[in-house]
Phi, psi and omega in degrees: 000348184091222182279177188295324181296317174301320178295316181294322177298315183297311178300316182296320181297312181302310181296320180305309183289326177300318180294317182294331179291318179298316180296316183294337179296334178294333175302314183290320174306313182298316179298320180295317180294316183298317181287325177292320176297327185276340183271163179272158193303327183286356179242007189299309185293320176299317180299316180294314183291324178300322180277332180290317188282352171289341178302301182291324186293316180287321180304309183295310182292324178293327175293323188281317183218342183294316185290329176298320184302318184298316186279332186269336193243025178293342179275355180128292000277169176093000179262308176241359180167183183276180170296135179275082183298322181295315180292321175299321185298329180288349183235035175264160183302328183269005175284140176303334180292339182260034179208186176299116190206102185290346176277350179226098182266357191257321190303314184300318182282327178290318173303318182295322178299318178290326176301319178294328172295323177296315177301318182299316180301319182290320180291330175301314177297321184304317180296326184285343188249011185303155171076006177207345180271147171292139180305314185298320180294319176296317183295329172294318175293328181295320176294321182291312182287321189280327187242001180233288195285323182289326182282337168297314181290333174291323176296323181283319192237003184228008181256142183297344177246015184299141185299325180294320176296321184288313190273313187268343189073030187290130180229126185207065191306315184240028162073042168301327180252320186303321176252315194273314178299315183295317180295318177298315179295323179295313178303318178298320177298324178290315188294329181297323180272327185292318180086168186281163174295150177300129178090358179293319181245134176291173182301328180275001180091359175298129177283144178251145174278128171252100192288156174304136176294320184227094182298334184289320175296321177301315182294310182294323179300315181295323174298319176295325176293318173308310185297312178296330180292327172301314177295322176306314180303312180297319182294341175283355179256158164264124193288329184200128183220137178289156181303333180260013188275352183235065179048038179072010185286330183258121185251164180103190188255354190269124168287151188217161166270159181226163170279186184299332185270001181073024170272135185304136175207187181220157169291337175296323179298316180298316183300309179304302195281332173297313183290320180288322178287328174297311183296317176302316179294316179298312184297311182295322179294323180297319180290309187285335176267005182059041176082011177294122185300312182308311185279337175293312181292320177294328179290329174297321177291319177300322183294317178296318187292320179299318182277351187295332181302318183242020187285356170284336187238344180294152165283151179306325182288325173298317179299321178295317183291316180296319175301319179295317178302312181296318180293323176299309184288324176302315181297310182297317182292324178304309184286331175293312183294323181300308182291318185286317188245002176057048178264123183257091175262107191300328185239005184073021186294323179297320181286311186294322182259309185287303179295315180297319179299315179299310184295322177300322175301312183295311178306314181306317180299331176274319182290324183254020179311124176092347175290152177291136173284341186203154175285356184279140177296143173090355179277148176297146175276165180297135182208158182296321181295314182296321178292323175297312177298322178298316180300320178296319180295316181291307186286313186264309188294305180266351180258279189298313189296305178300322177298318177298314182294313184289324175296322178296317178297316177301314184293322179297327176277356179072030181240013181271309189248146175290157182297154183302314184295332175287321178295325179289323181285326184117140185292340176293338176273070190279335180243111186244131177284140177279078183228166179296326181295317182293321179294322180294321174300321177299313183300317181292320177299316183294319177297318180300318180298315178294000000 
């Protein structure tokens, strides 16, 4: 490790990321509680296991190829340069850095922080499709969003050398787009093909409310997501770097924390802006939903997500206002899309994550217009056009489009949605006997629904 100061910095960084990973695990606990609370009793176990089993599936695939993507593809490839084979090689499964290695204390915990981001992206999709998707179909989508598409967008727009940062001036410090817009867009791509739950829309197309089975689980789940999201914010920073540590870009005598782009920042900025954007979202959602608890809590999350793109640089009052704008628009857009296009988003995930994340990127382009996107010379500055194009790439190109295509293929093969009779009985009845009694139960369930 070199001298004692270097050793202390390394051990501190290792422990810092380890703590953020533990905090972020609460995001997944929260999503499991939230989804089970939002689903009906006959679907609880299916909902829980669907979201639980993404953990091993995404973890293993992210270890084998997802992490390599982040380091190898920041140039596109072919946009600002070729595939970075040397950088990628250090992060392959057979690299010494990706195993027990006393000479490298950082790769494991940094990999884990990104892995928890992958779980989050997949869990966002999970909530929107409850009560009708086949587990196997969701798990394929979980691997695609968690270990392929979101990490491609991270390489492009969340890497200090990403082509979107260099050319577009893309700035997304705490992942309005890199996690949330892409996951919301991906969820929408599945929902367009998957269709609504049985009984969601009346014969004339009027949407019916399917209320959460257990609002207490929903509430506690969202508070756990808030808590884990705070750890997520910290994990998006590099905790301590020497003045000479980034190619001489940081001058002076002070060691500093940096954001994901290696621009100086502080945990104080996170503390101010996380809480103010949460508060702005909660207040606005309470007002616009007329005190509806589900949307009040969801609006708090939408507020954080909207402000996240620029929360390293916003003033706290700006963060509060931006959070309020995002919560308002997410609520309105959810019901507009539901009525107009008959999209059944069971937990509002497309609105809270996708629309709020997209809007947050666009707002950031105006509020931070002219700010450096990165401390590196020659990179484009933050600008409205670059942020808008970045939002399109995140939500539509890497989110909606691949999800729609894969879902179409699955639907054509008959492996996307569960059979109608199973949906009526409940997904927890996964093994059904082909008997007259079972068929009679199906008929009775359908009559009761009608």
